C-alpha positions in Angstrom: 220.4 110.8 223.7 219.6 108.5 220.7 216.4 106.5 220.3 217.5 102.9 219.9 216.0 99.4 219.5 217.1 96.0 220.6 217.5 93.1 218.1 216.1 90.7 220.8 212.8 92.6 220.2 212.7 91.9 216.4 211.0 88.9 214.9 210.0 87.4 211.6 212.1 89.6 209.4 215.8 89.6 208.3 217.7 91.8 210.7 219.5 93.6 207.9 216.0 94.7 206.6 214.9 95.7 210.1 217.9 97.9 210.6 217.0 99.9 207.5 213.4 100.2 208.6 214.4 101.3 212.1 216.7 104.0 210.6 213.8 105.2 208.4 211.6 105.4 211.5 214.2 107.7 213.1 216.1 105.3 215.4 219.8 106.0 215.7 221.2 103.2 217.8 221.0 99.4 217.9 221.4 97.0 220.8 222.8 94.0 219.0 222.5 90.5 220.6 224.6 87.7 219.2 222.2 84.8 218.9 221.2 81.9 216.7 221.4 83.4 213.2 223.4 86.4 214.2 227.1 86.0 215.0 226.2 82.5 216.2 229.8 81.3 216.0 230.7 83.6 218.9 229.3 80.9 221.2 232.5 78.9 220.7 234.5 81.8 222.3 236.1 82.9 219.1 235.4 85.3 216.2 237.0 82.8 213.8 235.2 82.8 210.4 233.2 86.0 211.2 235.4 88.7 209.6 233.1 89.0 206.5 230.0 89.1 208.6 231.5 91.8 210.8 232.5 93.8 207.8 228.9 93.6 206.4 227.4 94.7 209.7 229.9 97.6 210.1 228.9 98.8 206.6 225.2 98.2 207.3 225.2 100.3 210.5 227.2 103.0 208.8 224.7 103.3 205.9 221.9 103.4 208.4 223.6 106.1 210.4 223.3 104.0 213.5 225.5 103.4 216.5 225.3 100.1 218.4 226.2 98.3 221.6 226.8 94.6 221.9 224.4 92.7 224.3 225.2 89.3 225.7 221.8 88.1 226.9 220.7 85.5 224.3 218.5 83.1 226.1 219.7 79.8 224.7 222.9 80.5 222.7 225.1 78.5 225.2 222.6 76.0 226.4 219.5 74.8 224.4 217.6 73.7 227.6 218.4 76.2 230.3 217.7 79.9 229.8 220.8 82.2 230.1 223.0 79.3 231.4 225.8 78.9 232.1 226.6 82.2 233.9 229.4 83.9 235.7 228.2 82.5 239.0 227.5 78.9 237.9 228.8 76.4 240.6 230.8 74.4 238.0 234.1 76.2 237.1 234.1 74.7 233.6 230.6 76.1 233.1 231.7 79.6 234.2 234.6 79.3 231.8 232.2 78.8 228.9 230.4 82.1 229.8 233.7 83.9 230.3 235.1 82.7 226.9 231.9 83.8 225.2 232.2 87.3 226.9 235.8 87.6 225.8 234.8 87.0 222.2 231.9 89.5 222.7 234.4 92.1 223.9 236.4 91.5 220.7 233.2 91.8 218.6 232.4 95.1 220.3 235.9 96.4 219.5 235.7 95.1 215.9 232.3 96.7 215.3 233.2 99.8 217.2 230.0 99.2 219.1 229.6 102.7 220.6 226.3 104.1 221.7 227.5 107.2 223.4 228.7 108.1 226.9 228.1 109.7 230.2 230.2 112.5 231.5 233.7 111.3 232.4 233.8 108.4 229.9 235.2 108.1 226.4 232.4 108.7 223.9 234.2 106.8 221.2 234.7 103.6 223.3 232.8 100.5 222.2 230.4 98.9 224.7 229.5 95.4 225.8 226.5 94.8 228.1 226.5 91.8 230.5 225.0 90.6 233.7 225.8 88.2 236.6 223.4 85.2 236.4 221.1 83.4 238.9 222.6 81.7 241.9 221.6 78.1 241.4 223.2 76.5 244.5 223.1 76.9 248.3 226.4 78.8 248.5 226.3 82.0 250.6 226.4 85.5 249.1 230.1 86.0 249.7 231.0 82.8 248.0 228.9 83.6 245.0 230.3 87.1 244.8 233.8 85.7 244.9 232.9 83.5 241.9 231.5 86.5 240.1 234.5 88.7 240.7 236.9 85.9 239.7 235.0 85.3 236.5 235.0 89.0 235.7 238.7 89.6 236.1 239.7 88.3 232.6 236.7 90.0 231.0 237.8 93.3 232.6 241.4 92.8 231.5 240.3 92.0 227.9 238.0 95.0 227.8 240.8 97.3 229.1 243.1 96.0 226.4 240.6 96.5 223.6 239.3 99.8 224.8 235.8 98.5 225.5 233.5 99.7 228.2 231.5 97.1 230.1 227.9 98.0 230.9 227.0 95.6 233.8 223.2 95.3 234.1 221.4 94.6 237.4 218.8 92.1 236.5 215.8 91.0 238.7 216.3 87.5 240.1 220.0 87.5 239.5 222.9 87.9 242.0 223.3 91.5 241.1 219.7 92.7 240.8 219.7 96.4 241.9 221.8 99.5 241.2 222.9 99.4 244.8 224.2 95.9 244.4 226.0 97.1 241.2 227.7 99.8 243.2 228.8 97.2 245.8 230.2 94.9 243.0 232.1 97.8 241.4 233.7 98.6 244.8 234.5 94.9 245.4 236.3 94.8 242.0 238.3 97.8 242.8 236.3 100.3 240.6 237.9 99.4 237.2 237.8 102.3 234.8 236.1 100.2 232.1 233.3 98.9 234.5 230.2 100.9 233.8 226.4 100.5 234.3 223.7 99.3 231.9 220.5 100.5 233.5 217.1 99.1 232.5 214.6 101.8 233.6 211.9 99.3 234.0 213.9 97.2 236.4 214.2 100.2 238.8 210.4 100.2 239.0 210.1 96.4 239.2 212.4 96.1 242.2 211.1 99.2 244.0 214.2 101.3 243.8 212.3 104.3 244.9 212.2 107.2 244.4 213.6 106.2 241.0 215.3 109.6 240.2 217.0 109.8 243.6 218.4 106.2 243.3 219.7 106.8 239.8 221.0 110.3 240.0 224.4 109.6 241.7 225.1 106.7 239.3 224.3 108.6 236.0 228.1 109.4 235.4 228.7 105.6 235.3 225.8 104.8 232.8 227.1 103.5 229.5 224.0 101.9 228.1 220.2 102.2 228.7 217.4 99.8 228.2 214.0 101.4 228.1 210.7 99.6 228.8 207.8 100.1 231.2 207.1 97.9 234.2 204.9 97.6 237.3 206.2 97.2 240.8 207.2 93.6 241.7 206.5 92.3 238.2 209.4 91.6 235.8 207.3 92.0 232.7 208.6 94.3 229.9 205.6 96.5 229.0 205.2 98.9 226.1 206.3 102.5 226.9 203.4 104.2 228.8 201.7 100.9 229.9 203.4 100.8 233.3 204.4 103.0 236.2 207.9 104.2 235.2 208.2 107.9 235.6 210.0 108.6 232.3 209.3 112.4 232.6 211.7 112.4 235.6 214.2 109.8 234.5 215.0 110.9 230.9 215.9 114.5 231.8 218.0 113.2 234.7 220.0 111.1 232.3 220.5 114.0 229.9 221.5 116.4 232.7 224.0 113.9 234.0 225.7 113.8 230.6 224.4 110.6 229.1 224.2 111.0 225.3 224.0 107.3 224.3 221.2 105.0 223.1 217.8 104.5 224.8 217.3 101.0 223.6 213.7 99.8 223.5 213.7 96.3 224.9 210.4 94.5 224.4 211.2 90.9 223.4 207.7 89.6 224.1 206.5 92.1 221.5 208.8 90.8 218.8 205.9 89.3 216.8 204.6 92.9 216.3 208.0 94.5 216.3 207.2 97.1 213.7 204.1 98.4 215.4 206.1 98.4 218.7 208.9 100.4 217.0 206.5 103.0 215.7 204.7 103.4 219.0 207.9 103.5 221.0 209.5 106.1 218.7 206.4 108.3 219.0 206.6 108.0 222.8 210.3 108.9 222.9 209.7 111.8 220.6 207.3 113.2 223.1 209.8 112.9 226.0 213.1 113.9 224.4 214.4 117.3 223.2 213.5 117.8 219.6 217.1 118.2 218.6 217.8 114.6 219.6 215.0 113.0 217.6 215.2 112.5 213.8 212.0 112.8 211.9 210.6 109.5 210.4 210.9 109.2 206.7 209.1 106.0 205.8 207.1 103.1 207.3 204.9 105.4 209.4 
């Protein structure tokens, strides 16, 4: 497994500089979120005009020796007023289409960047990865109706991902329609278990939503894991805490992921710590180094 860091947790520094610093600290994977100032044009549903930027990032990641995955969770990229809107379950079909078009472009970006953070057993290690989620149900429609919206919205994304050889890491998110790993499994079955449809698991979310015991809940799903967010949390509180500051049993979960064949990125996701991102990166790497096999952890070189 590779220690990784999320661009949504970096503030007040050019991201290109941050990548070099993270690599020097020992990080080997990047969860890259298109947002204002980074692949912003993708919000139009197209990669038009981004070829030079994509080339620069491909070279930057190669020089840093870092893999990456593409994330799609920018708070206000598509709507300046409403966080994470529109979504795959928005009541308005035209709003859902905006999210779908954005995700189609994000699939293409993942393919162009070869955004690959590793694999679990049974998946292609060289396949790029895009992480996505469902969205919050904002109207009074029943669960079946909202799930129909979600599945309908996902069809074209799954088709594009299959065409481009991209794995989809669908993330259960507290407060959203798909909020638990059990609901993820239900959605996968409802979609017909597409080969490209994998799981992004946030280890803190398992604790937050009381999916206990964590190891037993996660164990049967590890072969489907294509992306991992790592943060700490307390039960019933969706608050991303520094590693070691909550109740997540990392000593049980990390060996479980490794034993199940996951060899991809463990992406530190602490956006509320972005103002002190460098200290957070140092502290998080030190924590991961204590919990991962020595062979998987590169020694820091600078910025200690």
